[in-house]
N, C-alpha and C positions, 0 to 999 in steps of 0.2 A: 190599803183602802178596802173597805168592806163593800160588798154588793149584796144587799138584802132583798129578798124576794117579795117586794111590794111594788105597786105601781108608782113610778116616779115620772111625772110629766110636769113641765112647767105650764103654768097656764095663764093665758091672758083671756079672761072670760069675755065672750062677746055679749053685748047687750041684746036682749031679745028683739029680733027684727032689724038689728042694725045692718045697714047696707055694707057689703064688702068693699065698697069704694073707700070706706074709712081706712086710715093708715094703721094696719095691724102688723106689728113687726114679728119676725120669727123669734120664738123664745130662745133665750140663751142660759136661763137658770131654772132650777127647780126649788120648790118651797121645802126647806128642811127645818122643821121645828120653828117656823116663823122666820127663818133666815134664808135669803136667796143664795143658792149655791150654784156655781157655774157647772153646767152639764152639757157636754157636747154630744153625748149618745144617750138616746132615750128609747125605750121599748115598752110593750104591754106587760101585764103582770106575769112574772116567771117566763118571759119571752126574750130575755137578753142572754145570749151565750157569748162568752169572751174566752178566747184561747189562752194558752200559757204564754207568759212573758209579754203580754200586751200591756199598754201603758197610756197614760195621758201626760202630755207635757204642757204645763202652764207656766208656773214659776219653778217647777222642778219635775222630777219623774216619779210617777206613782204607779206601782205595779198592781194588777188586779187579775182576778180569774173567777170563773164560776157563773152562776145564774143570778138574775135580778132584773132590775128595771132601768137603772141609769148608771153611767160612769160619770163621776163628778170629780172636780178638782180638789175637793176636800172630802173627808169621810162624813157620812151622815146621809140620811134619806128623809123624805118628806111623807106626808100622809097620803093614803090612796084617794082616788076619786078625782085627781086633776085630769084635765083633758086638753088635747092639742086643738087649737083653733083650725077651722077649715080654711082652705085656700080657694082662690078664685081663678078660673071659672069652676063652679062646683060640679059641672057635668062635662064629660069629654065630648067634644064636638064631632060631627060626622066627618069622615075622611074617605078618600078614595079617588081614583082617576086613572090616567094612563100609567103604565109601567115605564120606568126609566133605568138605564144603565149608564153610569158615569165613570169614566176612567181619566184621572188627571184633568178634571174639568170643573165647571161651575154649574150648580143647579139653581135655577131661578125660583122665586117664591111661587107658591101655588099649592094645589091639592093633587096628590099622586096615589097610585096604587102601590105596587112594589118598587122600591128604589134600591138598586144594587150599585155599590161604589167600590172602586179599586184604585190603587195608587194614591195620589195626593189631590184632595178635592176641597172645594169651597162652597158654602151656602151663603147667599147674599143676605143683606138686611131684610127684615120683614117677617111674615108669618108663614109657616109651612104646615101642611096637613098630609100625613103620610100613613098609609095602611101598614107597610112593613119596610123597615130600613135594614138592608143586609150588607155586610162587609166581610171579606175574607181576612187573611193574615196580612200584616205589614201595611195597614191602611192608615192614612192621615186625613183627618177631617177638620177643617177650620170653619167655625161658625161666627157669624156676625150677630149683633144685637137683634133680638126678636123672640117670638114665641114659636116653639116647635112642638106640634101635637103629633106624636108618633104612637100608633097603637101597639106595635111590636118592633123591637130593635134587637138584632143579633149581630155581633161583631166578633172577629177572630182574635188570634193572639197578636201581640205587639201593636195594638191599636192606639193611636195618638189623637186626642181631641184637643184642639187649640181654640181659644176664644180671642178673636181679633178685636172685638168691641163688645161692650156689655150694657145691660145684663142679657145673658142668654138663658131663657127659661125653657126647659124641656119637660113636657108633660107625657108621662108613660101611662097608657091605659091597661095593657095586658101584661107585658113582660119586657125586660131589658136584660141582655146577657152579653158580657164582655169576657174575652179570653184572658190568658195569662200575660203578664208583662205589659199591661196596658197603662196608659198615662192620660190623666184628664186635667187639663188646665194647669199644667205645671211647667214653668212658673206662670203666674197670672194673678189677677185680683180674685180673692176668695168670693166676694159678693157677685162676681160676674158669671158664675156657673151655678145654676139652680135646677135641680131635678125635683119634679113633683110627681108622685105616684098616686093614682086613684085606688080606691079600695079594691081588694083582690089582686092587685098587681104584684109581680115578683121582680126583684132586681138582683142580679148576681154579678159580682166582680171577681175575676180569677186571682190566682196567686201572683205576687210581684216577686222580683228577684233582687231588689235593691236593699233589702234589710232596712236599717234605720237611717240610710243615707239620703234618700230621695222622697219627695212628696209624689205619691201616685194618684191621689185624688184631692183636688183643691176646690172646695165649693160646698154646696148644701144639698142634702137629700132629705126631702120632707114628704112623709107618707102618713097622714094622721089616721087613716082607716085601721080598724082593728084586725082586718084580714090581710094586711100587707105583709110582705116578707122581703127583707133586705139582707144580703149575705156578701161578706168580703172573705176572700181566701187568706192564705198566710202571707206574712212579710209585707203587708201594705202599710203605707204611711198616709193618713188622712189628715188634711188640714181643713177644718171647718166643722160641720155638724151632720150627724145622721139621726134624724128624729122620726120615730114611727110609733103609731098606736098598736102595731102588730109585732112581728118577730124581727129581731136583729141578731145576726151572728157575725162575730169578728173572729178570724182565724188566729193562729199562733203568731207571735212576734208582730202584732199589729199595733202601731202607734197612732195616737190622735193628738194633733197639735191644736191647742185651744188657748193660746196666749191672749193678752189684752187686745192686740190688734185684730186677731181673728174673731174674737167675741164682738168687737165693734163692727167688723165687716158683716157678720151674720145678723147682728141687730139692725143693720141698715136696710135689710131686705124686707120689702112689704109683701105680705101674703095676698094682697089684692092687685099686685102688679105695680109698675112704676117704681118709685123709691120712697122709703121712709127715712127721714133724716135721722142720723145717729143722735142719741140723747147726749146732752152736754155733760161731760165728765167733770170739768172744772174750768175756771177762768184764770188767765194769766195777765198780770199787769206788768208792763215793762217801761222803764225810762232810764236814761243814762245815769250812772252813779256820780258822774261829775258834769257840771254844767258851767257855761260862761254867761255872766249876767247880761251881756249885751245881745245874746242870741237866744232864740226860742229853743226849748228842749222838746223833742218829739216824745209823745206818750202813745203807747198802743195797748189795747185790751184785746185778747184773743180768746175765743170760745173753743175749747178743746174737746174733741170727740172721744179721746181715750186718755189713759193715765200716763202717756209719755210726757217727759218734762225736760226741756221745753217741748211742747207738744208738736207731734208730727202731723197728725190728722186733725183738721179743724172741723168744727160743727157748723155747717152751712145753714142749719135750720134756724139759726138766730138772725139770719139776714133780715134787715129792716127793724129789728128789735133794738132796744136801747138799754143803756146802763148809766149810772151816775158817778161822777168823779168830784172829789173835793180836795182842796189843797190847804196846807198850813201857811203858805206864803206865796206871793206872786199872783199871777193871773193865768187862768186856764183859757185856752182857746174856746172851750165850750164845756160847761159842767155836765151836759147831757151828750153822750156820744151814741152814734148809731152804727150798728154792725153792717158791713157790706156783704156782698154775695160770697166772699171767701171766709166769713166768720171773724173778721177783724174790724175793730173800731179804732179811730185815732184822733188825737188832738195835740195841742202844744201847751207848754208851761213857759211863761215869760216872767222875769224878775230883774229888770234892769237896775233896780236900786239895791240889789243884794250886795252885801259886803263879803269880802273873802271869808270863806269858812261857813257861810250861812247854809244850814241844812233845811231842806223843804221836803215835806212828805206829801204824797198823793194817795188818796184812799178811794177804793172801788166799792160800790154798793148798788143796790136796787136794780140788779139785772132782771129784765122782764121774763126771761126764761131761767128758772133756777137750775143750778148745777148739782150734780150728785155729791160732789166733793168740795173741799174748801178751796178758796182762792189762793193763788200763789203769786209771789213777787219774783220777777225775773230781771234783775238789774242788767241793763244793756242786752237783754234777751238771752242771758245764760245764767247758770247756777241758781235755779229756782228754789224757793223755800216757801212753806206755807205762811201766808201773811195776807192781810187785807190791804196793806199799803206798801209803797216803795218810797225810798228817799233819794235825793240828789244833793250833792254839796256844790254850792256855787262859788265861783272864783271870778275876779274882775278881769282876768286875762288868761289866755291859754291857746291851745291848738285845736283846730277842727279839720276834718277831712271833707273835701268838697269835690264836686264833679267839674267845677269850672272856677275861674278867677272870680273872687268876690261872691261866690255862691254860698248857699246855706249848707249846714251839715247834711251829709248824705250817707246812704247805706251802700257799702261796697258789695257788689254782687258776687256771685260764685265765680271761682277762678279754675284754671286748669294747671295742674302741676307741671312746672318747667316752662310754662308759657308766660312771657312778659305781659303784664297787665296793660290795659289802656291807660291813657293819661289821666292822672288825678292831681289835685292840688292840696297842699298842706297850707292852711291859712293860720298865720300868727296874728291874733287879734287881742285888743284890750278895750275896756269900756271907758269912753270919754267921760270924765267926771262932770262935765257940764251938760252935754247933750244926751248922755247915757247910750249913745250909739257906739257901734264898733269902729275902731280905727286900727291902723297897722301897728303891730307890736314889734316887728322885725323888718328890716330892709337889707338888700345887698347880700353878699356872700356870707353864709353863716354855717356853723357846725351844729347840727341838731342830733340829739341822741335818739336812736331807734332801738326798740326791742320788739319781740313778738311773743305772744302767750299762746300756748297750745291748750285749747278749750276741750276739744273732743277729737282724739284721745287727750287725756290730761297730761300726758308725758310726751315731751318732744323727742324726736330721734336725735342721735348723736350728731354733733356739728351744728353750725349756724346755717340753716338751709334757706333762710329768707334773705333776699338781697333787695336793697332800695337804691335805685339809681346806680346799680352795679356794685354797691358796697354792702357788706354783710351786716345784718342786724342780729342781735343776741337772742338766743332761744331761752324761753322761760316756761317751766312747767306751770300748770294751772294752780292758782292760789299762792304761788311763791312770790317773794319780793322781786319786782321787775328790775332786771339788769339791762344795760344799754351799751351800744357802740356808736361812736360819733360818725355821722355821715354828712358830707358837704352838700348844702342846698343854696339856691339863690332866690331871694325874695324880692318881688317888685315893690314899688312905692306903696301899694295897698296891702302888703303883707302876704302875697300869694307866691308859693314856690311849687312849680310843677314837679311831679315825680312819677315814676313807675316802679313796680315791684315784681319780684319773681320768687315763687316758693317751690322748692324742689322736693316737696313731699305732699302728702294729702292729709285732710282732716279739717277741723274747724279751728281757725286761728283768729287772733286779734292783734292789731298793731298798736304799739304804745310809743309815745314821743314825749320828750321833755327837754328843757333848756333853762339854765339859770341866767337871768338877765338882771343886772343891778341888784343882786342878792334876792331877787324874786324868781320863783321857779314857774315857768310855763309848762303845763302838762296837757295831755290829750290822748284820746284813744279812739280807734275805729270801732265799728260794730264787729261782732264775731261773724266771719264769713267762711264759707265752705270752699275748699280746694279739692276737686276730684282728680282722679288719675287722667293722664293724657290718653293712654290706651292700655291694653293688655298684651303682653307677649306670651305666646303659647308655643311650647316646645314639646312634641310627643317623643316617646321612646318606648322600648320594650320593657316589660316588667323585670327582665333580668338586670336592668340597670339599678344599682343601689342608690337610694336617695333621689334627689330631684333630677329631672331631665335637663341636661346641659346642651348636648349637641343634637341638632335636628337629624332625622334619618336621611339617608342618601336620597338624592333626587330620583323620584320614581319614574320620571319621564311620562309623557302624555300621549305619544304617538305609538300605536301598535303594541301597547302594553309592555314597553321596554323599561329600562332603568332598574333601580334597586328594588328589592323586596323588603317590605316592612314587617308585617305579621300576617298570619292567616286570618281569613274571614271568621269572625266570631271569637277570635282569640283575644284575651285581655291585653290591653296596652296602657301605658301611663301617659299623662300629660301634665306638665308643669305650667301653671298660669301665674304670671308676674304682673302686678300693677306697676306701671311705669310712668315716668315723667316724659316730657317732650324730648329730652336728650337720650332717652332709652335707659336711663338709670332706674333702679328699683325704688319704688315709693314705700319705704319701710313701715309707715304708719297705717297702710291699708290693712284692714282686718282688725285693728284696735278700735277702741271707742265704745261708748255706751249704747248708741243707737244703731246697733248692727245685728241684733239677735235674729231678726227676720229678713234681713237683706241678703239677697242671693246673687251669686255670679252664675248665670246660666251658660251652659255649654251646648252648642249646637254644631251641626256639620252642614257642609254643602258639597254635593256631588260635583266633582271636577271632571272626571273621566271614568268610564265612557259616558258619552252623551248621545242624544239622538234617539231615533226610533228603536225601541227594544231595550233601551238602557233601564236598569232597575236601581232604585234607591231603597234603603231600609233605615229604620230608626237607629240613632246612636244609642247604644246601651251603656249602662253603668251610672256613675254619679254625675249626672248632668246638671245638677243644681248644687253649687258649692256655697255653703253658708260663709258669710264674710268673716265671721270669727274663726273660720278654719285656716285663714291666712296667717302666716308667721313671717314677720319682717317683709311683708308685701308679697309673699310667695305661698302658693298652695299647690300640692300635687295630688291628683287622683289616680288611683292605680287599677281601676276596674272598668275602664272604658272598653267598648268593643263596637265593631261595625261588621255586620254579617254578610257583606257582599264583596265582589271582586272589583277592583278599580282604585281610584285615587279620590281623596276628599280633602277638604280643609276643615279646620276647627275654628269656631268663633266663640269668644267669650263676651258676655254682655252683662253689665250691671245697670239695671234700670233706675235704681234709687241709691243715693249715697247720703248717709247721715240724715235720713228722713226727707231729703230733697229729691225732686224729680230730675235727677241729673244722670244722663246715660253715658256710660263709657263702654267702648267695645274694642275688640282686637281680633285679628284673624291670623292663623298660622300660615306657614308655607304649605306646599302640597304634602299630604300625608299618604303614604302608600309605598309601593303597590301592596294592596291586599290581595292575597292569592287564596285559592281554595284550601280548606283544611285537609281534605282527603277526597279520594274517588270511591265510588261504588261501581263494581263491574257486575253485570248480569248476563248470563248466557240465556238467550231468549228463544222461546218456541216461535217459529215462524209459521203462522197458520196458513199463509198463502202457499208456501212450498212444502210444508209439512215434512221438514227434515229432522225434527226432534222427536225421539220415540221413547216410550216408557221403558223403564229399566228391565232388562231380561230377568226372567224368573231365576231365583237363586242368587242374584247379585244385588248389592246395595249401591245406589248411585248417589252422587252429591245432589244437594238441593239446587235446583236450577235458578232459583230466585224469582220464578214466576208461578202463576197458579197451577201449571201443569205438573210441576215437581219432578223429582228424580228421573232423569232421562239419560240417554246415551246417543252417541254418534259412532259411525265407523271411522276407522283410521283413514284420514284424508278427506273425510266428508265435511263440506263447509257448514259452518253454523254462524249465527248472528251474535255479536257481542256488543253490548251497550255500556258506555262509560258515562257516569254522571258525576259532576263536581258538586261538593257539599261544603257548607261551613261547619264550624265546630259544633253547632247545635243540631246539625242534621238537616238543615234546610238547604235546598238546592240553590247554588249561586248562579243566577240567571245571566249575570254579566260575563260568565266564562263562555264567550261567544266569538266565533271567528269573524263575523261581520263587524262586531264592535271592537275587535282588535285586542281583546284581553284573554283569549284562549291561547294555549301553547300546543306544540306537537306532543302527542301522547304515544308512548311505545307500549305494546302488549307483550307479555311473556307468559309462559305456561309453567305451572308448579303443581306438585302432587298434594299440597295441603295449604291451608292458610297459616301464616305465621313465619317468623324469621328462621325457623329450623326446617322449613320446607325445602324440597329438592327441585331444582329447575329442570325442565324437559324430562318429565318422568317417563319411564318405560323406554328410554333411549329413543326418543322421538324428536320431532322438530315442529315448531309452530310456524305454519305457512301464513305469514301476513305480508301482503304485497308491499305495503309501506306502513309506517306508523300513521296513526290518525293525525291528520293535519289540523292546524288551528281552524281552518274553514269548515272542517267536518263537525264542529261543535255549534249547536244552535240552542240558545237559552240554557246553557249548562250541560247539554246532552250531546254526546257523539256516538255514532253507530258504525260498526263494521257489519255490512249486510251479507246474507247468504248469496253465494254466487249464482245459485239456480234462479234467483229473482233478477238476474242480470244487473245486479248492483255490486259493483266492485270498488275497491279491493275487499277481500273477504278474509275470514279466519278459518283455518282448518288445522287439525293436529294429526301428523302422520308418523307412524312408527318407522324406524329405520329398517327393521326386519319383520318378517311375518312367518308364522303367527306370533303375536306378542300377548302376554298376559293382560287382561283388562286393567286399565289404568285410569285413576281419577285425575282429572286435569282441571286446574283452577286458573282463571284469567287474572293476571295482575297488571295494573296500569300505572305508569309513572310518566310525568311530563318533564319538560326541560327545566322547570323550577323545582324539581324533586318532589312535587306533590304526588302522593302514591296511594294506592288502595290498601296497602298494608298499614294497619294502625298499631299504635304502641301496645295495645292489648289485642293479641291476635284474635281472640274471640269476637272482638268488635269489628273486625275486618269484614267487609261485604265484598267477596270475590267469587263471582259466579263460577260454578264447576259443572263438569259433564263427564260421564264415563265414556272412555274411548275403547272400542273393541276392534280386533281384526275381523274383517268380513270377507265372505266369498259367495259365489253362486255355484250351486251344484246342479248339473243337468245330466242325469244318468242316461246311457244308451237305452233304447227301448225296442221290444220285439212284439210282433203281433200278426194276426191273420191278414192276408191280402184282401180278404173279403170284408173287413171291418175297419172303421176309423181307428187310429191308434191314439190312445190316451197317454200323455206324457206330463211330467212336472218339472218346474224349475224351482229350486229351493234356495233362499237366502240363508246363509249360515254365519254364525259368529263363534269365535273361539273363547272358551271360558277359562282358559289356562291349562286345560287338560285335553279337552275334546272339542271337536266341531259339532255344534248343536244348531238345530233349526232356530232362527231368530223369531221365536213365537210372538214377540211383542212388536215385531216390525210389520205394520200394515201400511207402510209409507213408500218403501222403495218401489220403483217402477222398472219393468223390463220390457224390451221390445225384441222382435224377431225379424231377421232378414228372410228373403225368399229361399226356399229349399234349393239345394244345389248338389252337384256330384251324384247324379242319378246312376245307380249300378243295377241295370235290368238283367235278370237271370232268365225269366220266361215271359212270354206274352209280347205284345207289341209296345209301341211307345206309350209312356204314361207319365202323369204329373200328379203332384199333390199341392194343395193350396198353402199359402203363407199363414202360419199360426197367428192368432190374435194375441197381442201383448197386453200389458196392463199392470195394475198395482197388485203387489202381493197381499195376501191375507194370512195373518199369523205366520208370515215368512214364506208362504208357498204360493206359486202361481201355476195352476193347472192349465194345460193347453192341449189342443187336438190337432193331429195331422190326418187329413182326410185320406181314405183308402185310394190306391192308385186308380186312375182312370184307365179304362181299357183292359183291366185285369193284369195278371202276371205277378211275379215276385221280384224282389230285389231290395235295395236300400237307398236311402237318401240322407244327406246331412242337413241339419238345421242349425243356424247360427243365432246367437243371442247378443243383444246390445244392452249392456248393464251400465249403470253410472260409472264415471271415471274412477271413483274410489274403489271399485271392485276390479278394475281392469288394468290400471296403469301402475308402473313402477314396481315397488316391492309389494303392492297390493294385488298382484295377479293371483287370484285364488280359484279360478275355474278348475273343477275337479278333473274334467277331461283335458287332454293335452293341449287343446286350443279352445277357442270360444265356440266350439261346435259340439253337437251330440249326434249320434247316428241312429236313425230309425230304420228298422228292418221289417219288411212285410213278407211273410209266408215262407221263411226258410228255417228258422230255428223254432224249437218248441217252447223255448222260454229261457229265462235268465237262470244261469247255473247257480245263482246265489240263493235260489229258493230251496228249502229243505223238502217241502211237499207242495205239489201242485195237482189240481184235479180239474179236468175239463168237464163241463156240463153240456149235454146235448138236449 
């Protein structure tokens, strides 16, 4: 398909001054050389950008790329100068009001300022006026029918927009931005979601992750202004139209579904609000192929809104309009028929005097609303062909199907596979040669031949799956000669035989009967009726299973997060969906047939556990809309499902339409789970309150701490804080990993010298002092913490060398729970395991000497071992030291004297200067001063005071100085 750089818009010109109340439909075609060509995507001149491997799917797949103005379902472009009609209201109304925050709630209609939503929320029927609508990640919003005027709308990743009733019309004034993996109105009616963007507005949809398997946006985006901008990321599937007078950009691998049904849905949308009826595509005339002369034969005329045949979507715009019928024989119930609100008109044909074999034709003409395409004849409502008339062959005797004894011919309603039908009657009648009325053709016990014909799909499954009164009828493919099996029936005096039937498959079928009586053959057939599945069976399994899922996973248990483990949160898993009969047998014809191209089986989930306050649910990922033609022998397996939380869910499959009929089938799996975290991240944290985490010493390189302070160290035995967070495969925190909710597990911490499987545990011959593993109750919303003991929050984490001094050692925290969830990932570089440098530390307080006439200046120094030498911990401005009262006074001269207790405090660059006041009363002598340092400097193998004990001696007036000095000079 070529994209030529010229403007391509379809245009429905508005008459000058015409009120927007007139029904102006959204355009679905462009003018290409005088020919209307379907165009789902339209932009301004040279303003369409289409990524690689993008395509339109109508009757086939067309690849396109490059710049231009339209993506069409055939090649060809039209002349420039076409314009998009305006929509109503032409001016964005005023908005504003109080701000609102909604979490798992409902917002009433009205005018608001900023509205922030989280969780799963609902907006009721009516009109909304909002200044700014904001939503974070993993938010679901369900909208009911109404107009939503939103100046600015920002939503995060994994946003889901559902439409509960329609149409939903959303008017964007400034901007709309949705994150990645967001889904809009899928599954749902395309016509029920309508975005309208005013001029200068920008709309941006992020990347999707479903490739060509799922519809990500299902609806209309209409932005006729030349300064609008609409952008979709990669891998999106759009069902509907994106029509703009400005810029449109579609990313790589973006598909647009624009089949006949979608075109009809778009065309039904009115730019003035309300509804525009779909234009009539064609009319279908239907009557029975065989009639009995003593009975009236029903005739129906159907106005069809699309090209499906027999049509699925009827054109209700013809309601109250008329058409004309004519017959070659017999009498019509009315030559003029009137269409009802559903787009159907009906009457009857009577011909009591018809002899056997008489063929009568009925012709349709003079429809008040003309159709775009030719009329079709659909004998008995099936196998349509282009024709203005249909024929019926009359017989004087035969069978009819009736709802009651002596009743008229009736239409068998839709049925359920494997469920025995309600009571019907087979009437054997013949025409009385005198009165021309019907009379009994059979009485008493009789053997009647039954067969059934598979209409859609046209081929029957193996075996005779239709039973009548408990006996099998013969299967016949569509169009083949009908074969029968004899079934016993009992007719009353008026020729009525009650019966029931049961079909153990699905599809559209038709019953046939015959019986030879006195060399004459009585025949008859029912209408073609639909049999839907009884339910869906859903069996999940891991992707390691080859082929379909057969055995459900182990019972996950619901109390306390017990039971079997299924897969990790965010990890792909499979599910096999089986269309079933009431007996639980597979319905093999589900997925076959002609009217299945757009029918979907939607997959959804329900959170079973945990529940209650704090429980979190996320969107089910993967292929959640399975096309019905993906089923083979009634079975379809999807292999890319995922759920990104911890807990237990169920899966539900729903088919809302079957063979074009509004017939809903559903089915729910057993409990699926447990889902557990994919991995942990551990972080060694800086504790600002206690300040126990210090910058790396000069000359050493420390591990990244995982927090903004970076590269730090602790002393051997010094407590530090470790945080453990549970994540899913995609890197999002699993909030349900929570002790209160019952789905967290005990987590053990261990120490390693590096990340990866080749790391060594307990580096530097040390031991990790953890009082106990993190218990399940320590986890809140996916996060568990071991606090620093100096905050009086225990238990704590510390790493202690067995001997001192020990070379500085990198120590990384590894977490693993009782389900074997671990912080070590398959690719070591992806592991997030917080690390810290551990150093041997000590306090050095040298003895000091000075004049008895002056205060004595002393220092306490915190030192660390660098593997060779003890050096001042110049980056330690955290450790605190305190002093006890001076003691052990040794007076040499003078009277009794004392000195005050030194002031303690926090070291600066590893040093704490302090002062001993000169002796009171004069004299010389010495006194001892004691220090109180943190436990990790004083206990066990970490006793590193330079002096023999935790004291230093201060001498006043005896010695001239420390012999360690090479040169000293006194100044006077």
